C-alpha positions, 0 to 999 in steps of 0.5 A: 500499500505504501508503494502505491499498490492495492490489495484484494482480500477474499473472505469466506463470508459476507460478515467476515468481508465486512469485519475485515474491511473495518479492521484494515480501514482503521489501519489505513487511515493514517496512511492517506494523503489530504487529497486522498481523504478528500476524494474518499469522503466524496465517494462516501457521501455518494454511497450515502446518497444512493438508496434507502439508508440502512445499517449496511450503508452506514458501515460501507460509507464509514469504511470507504472514508478511511480507504477500504471497502467490502464488496458482496452480493448483499450490496445494491447494484449502485453501491457495488458500481461505486466501489468497483469504480473507486477501486479501479481509480485507486482511491480504495486501497483495500477491497475485502470481498466474497469469492463471487467477485473473482468470477464476476468482476475484473478488478486486478490488484497487486496483492491478493489475499485468500483468507480461507480455502473453505466456504459454507454450503447449506446442509453440508457446513464449511467445504473446501472450495474448488481448485478453479475458484482458487485459480480464479482468485489468485489470478487477480494478482498483478495489474496489467500495464502497472505491475511487473509481478503479482503476489497471491497469498493463501493463508494456512493455519498449520504446517500440515495445512500449508502442505495440503494447500501447496499440494491440492491448490497451488500446484494442482490443475483446475477441475475439468470444465463441464457443460451446463447441459449436464444439469438436468434442469438446463437440459429440460429447457433446451430439449423443450426449446428445440422441439417447440422451435421445430429445430428437432422433431424426433429423439434421434434428431435431438441426440444429433443436436446434443451430440454436437455440443460441448455436453455431447463431447464430454459425455457418452451417447448412451448416457445422454440417450438415457437422460433425454428419454427420461426427460421426454417422458416427463414433458409428455406426461406433463402435457408440454409435448405429444407424439405423433408416431415417432414425431415430437410436437410441442403442445400450446402449453409447452410452447408458452413454457419455452417462450417464457424461458422458465424451467419446465419443472417451474411451469408444472409447479405454477400450473398445479398451484394455479389449478389447486389453489388454497383454502384461503387465496391471498397475496401470500398464496402466489408469493409462496407458489413462485418461491417453491419453483426451481427458478426462484433459487437462491432463496433466502434461507432462515437463520437461527435468530429468525427460524422460530419467526418463520415457523410461526408464520408458516403455522398461522398461514398454512391455509394460504399455501397451494402446495404440499410442504415438506415436514421436519423429517429431512432437515435439509428439505425442511430448511429448504421449505422454511426458506421458501416461506421466508422468501415469500414473507420478505416479498410480502413485506416488500409490497407492504412497504416495509423499508430496506432497513427494516428488512435488514433488521427483521429478516437479515435481508440485505438490499442486493438480496432483496433486489434479486428476489424482487427481480426473480419474483416479478419475472415469475409472477409474469410467467404465472399470469401468462400460464393462467392466460393459456389455461383459461383462468381470468380471475387468477390472471387479474390478481397476478398482474396487479401483484407483479406491479406491486412486487416490482415497485414494492407498494400496497394497492393504494399506491398502484395508480401513482407508480404507473406514472413515469418517474414515480417509484416507491419513495416518491409515490409514498411522498405524493400519497402522504401529501394527499395526492392519492389519485390521478385526478388530485394530481391533475388539479394540484398546484404546480408550486406545491407539487414542486416543493415536495421532497424528491419532486422538483419542477421537471418532474412535477411538470411531467407528472401533470402532463401524464395525468392530463393537467394544465401547466402554465409554461411561464410559472414553470420556467420561473420555478425551474430557474429558481431550482437551477440556481441551487447547488446543494446535494438535495437538488442533485438527488431530486432529479435522479430516477428511483432505482426501480424506475432507473433499472426497469429495462433490466427486468426483461 
């Protein structure tokens, strides 16, 4: 660090990445120049200004102000972008991350430290990582065009462990690269897609197709044929394809499943849940149904401190669940079932306008995890709506399309008219509603000056709102209001014109 280099430290968990970043930040602060401190405080303020205020945001902003940072999937996208940019620019000297960073982002550093060669796996505890993961992390050592060499440090806790790590990681070759098609879920989807797109019409043509892929190169034809036969029987049994002699043809249901890019197993879960329903159909019914699908993975697993909360909620809402749940005989399956319930609970809290910080405190769900659950949830609710259309279920369709919009924006039914206005997301809708602007008609009659004065609105957005709801805008008055705001140079005047996260990234959902 004193010679102008940077360090990338990989830790086995988010908590360890955060605590390591805080510890290194304390030691770093005295090594910073005045210019570096000024720039880091600017970056810290930028972090604080983006997204809802949470304990995680405060920790990150404080750590960054001292020259270090942590990076993991629990951070929201904007915070990850800010951290990555600041590290590339050299302002952040030490970045503590989880191993997912090594595979997803190109952030080389002069020195890489791998703090633990094990990682937690649900149901199995701490397990050694693959050699490939070690190579990915250590391969980040050395910045092209800047460093003549890179240093990768793998920490051992004893001499015996040192010998083991040298033999099994440093001197070992990475594992063989495998095809995604070796996963049955991927093969199911591609098999249905090949048939519904008229690319393949028989088992033999499917074998020829898959035999020409990397999957076919790695696996014997006899093995592929066995798995393919099982998949075809499953798709036929579930009504997604039919046989006409030796010829295969996708049904309307199968074709729609393929068009939605969902796992056929997900489609079966959604179809059966839609048909069966529950004793008491609520928002939670549909939220839990999508969380039961394989496409909703990874789910939010319950921790020790919220296990009782989830179990109690399950007992109280069992009549709202449309599918059979695994009981507590197999702990791994039972934990999976509770994870589905917890994920549905978080989505339900989100549409009931629970804040990011309360989600973090109540369920230990970080903004990045919430964003992932919301994105997947919106996609699967759309898929459920489309399958309900194919199956001729208009009542379910109406509920699902409304629920999809609520999940997308994180709002109650009362705010739905407001979030349909371009530029209005969750936070601004709450501001408008709490200020008495509860309908389009009230916004149409709203005084432009009063609308402009609301937090996070401003003249440009106020004008856009009025135009969208059919209200009249006095151009002279608007120009005068706009010129007043333009003279302001505070941070709040900068933030007010920025789109909310759910509006800004709307195109990323589909």
